[in-house]
C-alpha positions in Angstrom: -35.8 39.9 113.5 -39.3 38.5 113.9 -39.5 34.8 113.1 -42.1 34.7 110.3 -41.7 30.9 110.1 -43.6 30.4 113.4 -47.0 28.9 112.7 -46.2 28.1 109.0 -46.7 24.5 107.9 -46.6 24.4 104.1 -43.8 26.4 102.3 -43.8 26.6 98.5 -40.7 27.6 96.5 -41.1 29.1 93.1 -37.9 28.1 91.3 -36.8 25.5 93.8 -34.1 24.2 91.6 -32.1 27.4 91.8 -28.7 27.3 93.4 -29.8 29.8 96.0 -33.1 28.1 96.7 -32.1 24.5 97.1 -29.9 24.9 100.3 -32.7 26.9 101.9 -35.1 24.1 101.1 -32.6 21.6 102.6 -32.5 23.6 105.9 -36.3 24.0 106.2 -36.9 20.4 105.2 -34.5 19.3 108.0 -36.4 21.5 110.4 -39.6 19.6 109.6 -41.6 21.9 107.4 -43.7 20.5 104.5 -42.3 21.8 101.3 -43.4 21.9 97.6 -41.7 23.6 94.7 -41.9 24.4 91.0 -39.3 24.9 88.2 -39.1 25.2 84.5 -36.2 22.9 83.7 -35.2 19.4 84.8 -31.8 19.5 86.5 -29.6 17.4 88.8 -30.7 19.7 91.6 -34.3 18.9 91.1 -33.4 15.2 91.3 -31.8 15.9 94.7 -34.9 17.9 95.8 -37.2 15.0 94.9 -34.9 12.6 96.7 -35.7 14.4 99.9 -39.4 13.6 99.3 -40.3 17.2 98.2 -42.9 17.3 95.4 -41.9 19.4 92.4 -44.2 20.7 89.7 -42.7 21.3 86.3 -43.8 24.7 84.9 -45.1 27.6 86.9 -48.9 27.7 87.2 -51.3 29.3 89.6 -52.6 26.0 91.0 -49.1 25.0 92.2 -49.3 27.2 95.3 -52.5 25.6 96.6 -52.4 25.0 100.4 -49.2 27.0 101.0 -49.1 29.5 103.8 -45.7 30.8 102.9 -44.4 31.3 99.3 -40.7 32.0 98.5 -39.5 33.3 95.1 -36.2 34.6 93.8 -35.5 38.1 92.6 -35.2 36.8 89.1 -38.9 35.8 88.9 -40.6 38.4 86.8 -43.7 40.3 88.0 -45.8 38.7 85.3 -45.0 35.2 86.4 -48.5 33.4 86.8 -47.4 31.6 89.9 -46.1 34.7 91.6 -49.3 36.6 90.6 -51.4 33.8 92.2 -49.3 33.8 95.3 -49.7 37.5 95.9 -53.5 37.2 95.4 -53.8 34.2 97.7 -53.5 35.9 101.0 -50.6 33.8 102.0 -47.3 35.4 103.0 -45.0 35.9 100.0 -41.3 36.7 100.4 -38.2 37.0 98.2 -35.5 34.3 99.0 -33.0 36.8 100.4 -35.6 37.6 103.2 -35.7 33.9 104.1 -31.9 33.7 103.9 -31.7 36.7 106.2 -33.9 35.0 108.8 -31.8 31.9 108.6 -28.6 33.8 109.1 -30.2 35.4 112.2 -30.7 31.9 113.7 -27.0 31.3 113.9 -24.6 32.8 116.4 -21.8 32.9 113.9 -23.0 33.8 110.4 -20.0 34.2 108.1 -21.2 36.1 105.0 -18.9 36.4 101.9 -19.6 39.3 99.6 -17.8 41.0 96.7 -18.3 41.3 92.9 -15.9 38.4 92.1 -14.9 35.2 93.8 -17.8 34.7 96.2 -18.6 31.1 95.3 -15.0 30.0 95.2 -14.1 31.7 98.6 -17.3 30.4 100.2 -16.5 26.9 99.0 -12.9 27.1 100.3 -14.2 28.4 103.7 -16.7 25.6 103.9 -13.9 23.0 103.2 -11.8 24.6 106.0 -14.6 24.5 108.6 -15.3 20.9 107.7 -11.6 20.0 108.0 -11.7 21.7 111.5 -14.5 19.5 112.6 -17.2 22.1 112.4 -20.6 20.6 111.5 -21.6 23.9 109.8 -24.5 25.0 107.7 -23.6 26.4 104.3 -25.4 28.2 101.5 -23.3 28.5 98.3 -24.1 30.1 95.0 -22.7 27.1 93.1 -22.4 23.3 93.5 -19.7 22.0 95.7 -18.9 18.3 95.3 -17.8 17.9 99.0 -21.3 18.6 100.2 -23.2 17.1 97.3 -24.8 20.4 96.1 -25.1 24.1 96.9 -25.9 23.7 100.6 -25.7 21.7 103.7 -27.5 21.9 107.0 -25.4 21.1 110.1 -25.8 21.2 113.8 -23.2 23.8 114.9 -23.8 27.5 115.5 -21.7 28.4 112.4 -23.2 29.3 109.0 -21.3 30.2 105.9 -23.1 31.8 103.0 -22.7 34.0 99.9 -23.9 37.5 100.4 -24.9 38.7 96.9 -25.1 42.5 96.2 -27.7 42.0 93.4 -30.6 44.4 94.1 -29.2 44.8 97.6 -30.2 41.3 98.7 -27.2 41.1 101.1 -28.7 43.9 103.1 -31.4 41.4 104.3 -28.7 39.3 106.0 -27.4 39.3 109.6 -23.7 38.9 109.3 -21.5 38.3 112.3 -18.4 38.0 110.1 -18.3 39.8 106.7 -15.7 38.9 104.1 -15.4 41.6 101.4 -13.4 40.4 98.4 -13.7 43.3 96.0 -16.1 45.9 94.6 -16.2 46.4 90.9 -18.7 47.9 88.4 -21.6 45.5 88.0 -25.4 45.5 88.2 -25.4 49.1 87.1 -29.0 48.6 85.8 -29.8 48.7 89.5 -27.0 50.7 91.2 -26.6 53.2 88.4 -23.2 54.4 89.8 -20.2 53.0 91.6 -20.9 55.4 94.5 -24.3 53.8 95.0 -22.7 50.4 94.9 -20.0 51.3 97.5 -22.7 52.8 99.8 -24.5 49.4 99.8 -21.3 47.6 100.8 -20.8 50.2 103.5 -24.3 49.5 104.8 -23.5 45.8 104.8 -20.3 46.3 106.8 -22.2 48.5 109.2 -24.5 45.6 109.9 -21.6 43.3 110.7 -21.3 42.6 114.4 -18.0 40.8 115.0 -15.3 40.7 112.2 -14.8 42.3 108.8 -12.2 40.6 106.7 -11.6 42.8 103.6 -9.3 43.3 100.6 -6.8 45.9 101.7 -5.5 46.3 98.1 -8.8 47.1 96.5 -9.4 50.9 96.7 -13.2 50.6 96.4 -13.4 48.1 99.2 -11.1 50.1 101.5 -13.3 53.2 101.0 -16.5 51.3 101.6 -15.3 49.6 104.7 -13.7 52.8 106.0 -17.1 54.6 105.8 -18.9 51.9 107.8 -20.2 52.6 111.3 -19.3 49.4 113.0 -17.6 48.0 116.2 -16.5 44.9 114.3 -12.9 44.0 114.3 -11.1 44.9 111.0 -8.8 42.4 109.4 -7.2 42.9 105.9 -5.9 40.5 103.3 -4.2 41.0 100.0 -0.9 40.7 98.0 0.6 43.7 99.7 2.7 42.9 102.8 1.0 45.7 104.7 -2.1 43.6 105.0 -2.7 41.4 108.0 -2.8 38.2 105.8 -0.9 37.9 102.6 0.8 35.2 100.4 4.5 35.1 99.4 6.6 32.7 97.3 3.8 31.7 95.0 4.8 28.7 93.0 2.7 27.5 90.0 3.6 23.8 90.0 1.4 22.7 87.1 -1.6 23.9 85.1 -4.1 23.4 88.0 -1.8 23.5 91.1 -0.3 26.4 93.1 1.6 26.6 96.4 2.3 29.6 98.5 3.4 30.7 101.9 0.8 32.4 104.1 1.9 35.2 106.4 0.1 37.0 109.2 1.5 40.3 110.3 5.0 39.4 109.2 4.9 35.9 110.7 5.0 32.8 108.5 2.1 30.6 109.3 3.1 27.8 106.8 2.7 26.7 103.2 -0.6 26.0 101.5 -1.7 24.5 98.2 -4.7 25.0 96.0 -5.9 23.0 93.0 -7.5 25.9 91.1 -5.3 28.1 88.8 -4.6 31.8 88.9 -3.4 34.4 91.4 -6.9 35.6 91.9 -7.6 32.2 93.5 -4.6 32.5 95.7 -6.2 35.7 97.1 -9.5 33.9 97.4 -7.7 31.3 99.5 -6.0 33.8 101.6 -9.3 35.5 102.3 -10.8 32.1 103.3 -7.8 31.4 105.5 -8.1 34.8 107.2 -11.8 34.4 107.9 -11.4 30.8 109.2 -8.5 31.6 111.5 -10.2 34.7 112.9 -13.1 32.5 113.7 -11.0 30.0 115.7 -10.0 27.5 113.1 -6.5 26.0 113.1 -4.1 26.8 110.3 -3.5 23.1 109.8 -7.2 22.8 109.2 -7.0 25.5 106.6 -4.2 23.7 104.8 -6.1 20.4 104.9 -9.4 22.0 103.7 -7.7 23.7 100.8 -5.8 20.6 99.9 -9.1 18.7 99.6 -10.7 21.5 97.5 -10.6 20.9 93.8 -12.9 23.7 92.7 -16.6 24.4 92.8 -18.7 23.3 89.9 -18.4 25.8 87.0 -15.3 27.5 88.4 -12.5 26.6 86.0 -14.0 23.1 86.1 -12.1 20.6 83.8 -14.8 18.6 82.1 -12.9 16.5 79.6 -9.7 15.9 77.7 -10.3 14.3 74.4 -7.9 13.7 71.5 -5.5 16.2 73.1 -8.2 18.9 73.5 -9.0 20.1 77.0 -12.5 21.4 77.8 -13.1 23.6 80.8 -16.2 25.4 82.0 -16.4 28.6 84.0 -19.0 30.9 85.5 -17.2 34.1 84.4 -19.8 36.7 83.3 -18.2 40.1 84.0 -15.3 41.6 82.1 -13.0 41.6 85.1 -13.7 37.9 85.6 -13.4 37.1 81.9 -10.0 38.9 81.8 -8.7 37.1 84.9 -9.9 33.8 83.6 -8.4 34.2 80.1 -5.1 35.7 81.4 -4.8 32.6 83.6 -5.6 30.3 80.7 -3.1 32.0 78.4 -0.3 31.5 81.0 -0.9 27.8 81.1 0.7 25.2 78.9 -1.8 25.0 76.1 -1.8 25.8 72.4 -4.7 28.1 71.5 -7.2 29.3 74.0 -10.8 29.3 72.9 -13.4 31.5 74.6 -17.0 30.2 74.0 -19.0 33.0 75.7 -22.6 33.4 76.5 -23.3 37.1 77.3 -25.7 37.3 80.3 -28.4 40.0 80.5 -28.9 42.8 77.9 -28.1 45.6 80.4 -24.7 44.2 81.4 -23.8 43.5 77.7 -24.8 47.0 76.6 -23.3 48.8 79.5 -19.9 46.9 79.4 -19.7 46.2 75.7 -16.3 47.6 75.2 -14.9 46.1 78.4 -16.2 42.6 77.3 -14.6 43.1 73.9 -11.2 43.9 75.4 -11.3 41.0 77.8 -12.5 38.4 75.3 -9.8 39.6 72.8 -7.2 37.9 75.1 -8.3 34.5 73.8 -7.0 33.2 70.5 -10.4 32.3 69.2 -13.8 33.7 70.4 -17.2 32.2 69.7 -20.4 33.8 71.0 -23.8 32.5 71.6 -26.9 34.6 71.7 -27.4 36.8 74.8 -29.3 35.1 77.6 -31.7 37.8 78.7 -32.8 36.0 81.9 -34.9 38.5 83.9 -34.8 41.2 81.3 -36.4 42.2 78.0 -34.2 43.5 75.2 -35.1 47.2 75.5 -31.4 47.9 74.8 -31.5 46.7 71.2 -28.2 44.8 71.9 -27.2 41.5 70.2 -24.2 39.2 70.2 -23.3 40.3 66.7 -22.6 43.8 68.2 -20.0 42.3 70.6 -18.6 40.0 67.9 -17.9 43.0 65.6 -15.6 44.5 68.3 -13.5 41.4 68.6 -11.0 40.5 65.8 -12.0 37.2 64.3 -14.9 36.5 66.6 -17.9 34.6 65.3 -21.4 34.1 66.7 -24.2 31.6 66.2 -27.9 31.5 67.2 -27.9 27.9 68.5 -25.7 25.9 70.8 -25.5 23.1 68.2 -24.0 25.5 65.6 -21.5 26.8 68.2 -20.4 23.3 69.1 -20.0 22.3 65.4 -17.9 25.3 64.6 -15.6 24.7 67.5 -15.2 20.9 66.8 -14.6 21.6 63.1 -11.7 24.0 63.9 -10.2 23.0 67.2 -6.7 21.3 67.2 -4.9 19.0 69.6 -3.2 21.0 72.4 -6.0 23.6 72.4 -8.0 24.7 75.5 -11.7 25.3 75.0 -13.4 27.3 77.8 -17.2 27.8 77.9 -17.9 30.8 80.0 -20.9 32.6 81.3 -23.4 32.3 84.2 -26.3 31.0 82.1 -26.5 27.5 80.5 -23.5 27.7 78.2 -22.0 24.7 80.0 -24.3 22.7 77.7 -22.1 23.7 74.8 -19.1 22.1 76.6 -20.9 18.8 76.8 -22.0 19.0 73.2 -18.4 19.7 72.1 -17.2 16.7 74.2 -19.8 14.4 72.7 -18.9 15.4 69.2 -15.2 14.9 69.8 -15.7 11.5 71.4 -17.3 10.3 68.1 -14.8 11.9 65.7 
């Protein structure tokens, strides 16, 4: 790949506070480029950006790009964004962040790219922990914050890079994977892919681009089909619950609400026992996938055990925020029916009274397309409270509203503001209950509102 960074001096990031943008800014800043950025909301990430000495403009305006000879934006930036319009008219090079991420993956001899509809952030975080425990000074780009590295990315000195490979609008096809980890393939982003067959074809292309190792879920039919159709010389390694896979767990023991232990086997041989501090069997499989990828890349099993032992979850992945007056508050990124179902089934199996699902639907297209699936999954909870839909990059051409989802869930309620949601929950919650805010937007703010109210009761 041609290195388009050569000769560039000033790089500007539109939306520099995004979880996918910040680690790229870290890497380029460490390489000595002058960076500027803009964003619309003050966040902890922006504080970290400024701490590196990078100027940040609040609000996106045409004048923000002045002097830049390379401008980077995310796929979520809409075409009518004034800063993006000015960038394209400026004569400077303008690229989407996945193109920059692709170039960066090409710079590393061992780029380990984690893809799949569900579990990418958790698995990438686990894998990062394992490499660190093995003494590898790696570079990592994670789709969520990881406390061990102080954010969503880290720039190391080794030839190893770990990153999430997101399928949204085929951004992962811009990458240069040496190892691909394929966790699962489920219906999502159908506003772009239209059909599951199209989605599987994209994963097949991604696997065909992989040069060394493909670690994939041997129990997931869609994944098996996609990998099987790939034209690649990469070595194939499977993981899953089934003992026919190369790597699999046995003797799973749920010790407490947030702790699980299990034996790890490779091809019938016991490697040892591992522990994780995040609940649910889906996280056991995420851990096995991370172990498989790490060991196939030369890490010691002891390092995998140590790395997982030190992993207490990524931010917004079943993250326990507070326990007040006997009420536990957890926040999670779940925004697809499969993720919601897995999350709520895990929660219901834990030692709590009622389980509250405080859900913020994300994008009109996903809500409209998967309305019945969301209703079925959310109905697992004892109480369901909905916020308005966060449209993000979309306009509501679907004529879909949260009340449409609420009507399909027995007893569900919805409110237009976060303050109303928080008040309803705190007025009705009881000691012993578990309250989960879930969604990939800013619903986590509701969790903090609930905690603040409960502290003052």
